[in-house]
N, C-alpha and C positions, 0 to 999 in steps of 0.2 A: 386762537384755536377754534376752528369752525366745526360744529357738530352737525352731521348730516345723517338722515335716516332713510331717505328714499334713493333708489338706484338712479332715477331720472335726474334728481338734483346733483348727485355725485358726479355723474357723467358730464354734466354741464360745468361743474366746478373744476374738474381736472382735464378738460378737453385740450387746453393749450399748454399744459405743464410739460416741460422737458426735464428729463432726469428725475423721475418720480420714484421714491422709495416706498415700499409697502411692507408693513409688519402685520400679518394676520394673527389675531389672538382670540381667545375665548374669555378674556378678561381675568379678574382676580389677580391683578398685577403684583409681581414681586421683582426683585432686583434683576432676575434673568430677563424679564420683559423690558425693563428699563435699559439694559445693556444692548438689546436688539434695536430699540428706538434710537439710542445714542449713536449706534453704528450707522443707521440710516441718515440721521441728521448730519453726520459728519461727511458721508459719501454723496448724498443727494441734495438737489436744490430744494425739493419739497418732500415732506414725509406724510404718508397716510397710514393711519392705524385702523384696523377693523376690530370691533368687539362683537362677537357673535358665537353663542354656544350652539354648535351644529348638532341637531338631533339625529342625523343619519349615521353618525359615527359611534353612537351609543347602542350596544346590543342589549343593554339592560335599562329599563325605564326608570328604575330606582336610582341608578347611577346618574342618569341624565337629570333627574329631579334634585339630587343632592349636590350636583356640581356647584362649587362656590360662585356666587354672583353678587356683585356690589358695584354697579355702574358709577354711582356718585363718588365712592371711595377711589375707584380707578381714575376717574377724571381729575380728582384732586391730586393724585400722585404724579400726573403728567402735565399739570397746568403750567408749571414753570420751565418746561423743557423746550418750548418753542415748536411744538408739534403743529403742523399746518391744519390737518383735517382728521377728525375721528368719525368713522363710519359705523353707526350702530343700527343695523337693519333688523326688521322683523323677518321671520321665516318666509312669509308670503312674498317678500321682496327678493330673497335669494333663490327660492324655488318657484319663481314665477314661470308661467308657461312661455313667456317671451324668451327665456333662456333655455336653449336646447338641452334636453336631458340625454347625456351620453351614457352608453353602457360601459361601466367601469369593471374591468376584469383583472384580477391579480393572478399571475401564473402560479401554479402549484409550487414551483421551485422557490418562490418568494414568500410562501406561507409558512414561515419559520418564526422562531422567537415569539414576539408578542402577537403576530398575525395568526399563529397557530391556535392561540387560546381566546382571541377576541374576534369571533366571526363577524365579518362585515365591517369591522372597524376601519381598516385602511381604505376599503372601497368608499366608505362615507367621507373619510378625510380627503381623498383625491377628488371625490365628487364636488365637495364644497370649495376646494382650492381651484378646481377647474372653473367653477362658476364665478368665483371672486376674481380670478385672473381675466376672465372674459369681460367682466365689468370694468375692472381697474386698468388693465393693460400697463402695469408698471415696468420701469426699466430694471428695477432690482426688487427682489423679495428676500427678506431677512428671516432665517430660521435658526433655531437653536440646535447645537450639536447633541444636546441631551436626548432629543428624539431622533436618533440617527437612522433608525429603520424607516421612520416617517419621511425624513429628508431624502433617503435613498430612493424610495418608491415615488415620491413626488417629482424628484429630479428626472427619473426615468420616464415618467408619464408625460411631463410637459416639454421634454427635450425637443420634439419636432412639432409641437402645437403652439407654443408661445415664444416670443423673443425675450421674455423675462429671464434675467440671470439670477440664480439663487446665491445668496451670500450666507455661508455657514458660519455661525458665531459660537464662540467658546461657551461651554457649560459653566454656569455660575453656581457655586456651592456655599453652604453655610459653614460655621466653625466646626461642625461635626463631620464635615466632608460629604454631607447629604446634598445631592443636586436639588436646586430649588424648583419646586413645582406647586401649582395651585392646589393640587390634590393632597399635598402634605398636610393641609388643614384638616383633612378627614382622618388622618392617622392618629393612633393613640401614642402616648409616650413610649410604651413598650415597643410598638411598631417602629417608631423613629429610632430607637436605640438599636434595634436589629438592622435597620437600613444603614445606619451609620457604620456598624461593624462590617457589614458586607461591602460597603463602598470603600472603606479603608483597606480591607483585605484585597479587594480587586485592584486597587491602586498599587499596593505593594507587589502584587503578582505582575502587574504591567511593568513596573520598574525592573523586576528581576528578569523578565523576558527580554526587555530592551538591553539590559546589561549583558546577558548571555549571548544575544544576537550580535552585539559589538565584538565580543570575544571570538565568535565563530568567524567573523569577517576579518 
């Protein structure tokens, strides 16, 4: 597993790789991240993981500061997975003047759900994905189904800009049916109990809708 911190060194390392899989992350790994990495390892000849907490997708400075970070622990979790490259850049590398800054605009019709309440969040997400794809140019990028709105907007944006194909991977949940997320570490036990109840009820509702839909057909 090779750890690279500079864009220049990364480009040199991956220049001749065919069938490259890319898993962009903000670190604080859990089983959901591991499942994405394993999908890439299975599908691609080489797998590259990025660990970068992107400041432009946080509309709250406190939220950015409190985001869980532990690079050493993350690297230990993936050390035995046969990952080829881990890219851990500084912000100056990602937001370098050498990488053209594109004007990211999300249409009003797509400013629903999470986008309605987190001003600038998805613009920041698409911005950093755009920059990472410009640098990496992978054949495949692996994203989690848990962040479906994020997946939808990224897929729509990169459609005619990059040859990269997005592989959508199943949401991984814990025993309480809570979707695994790095941010779960910031929740209280009471919050987690509430999340569990909501997740279970939504799943039951989903099953009922599917059952009724079959009866209609």
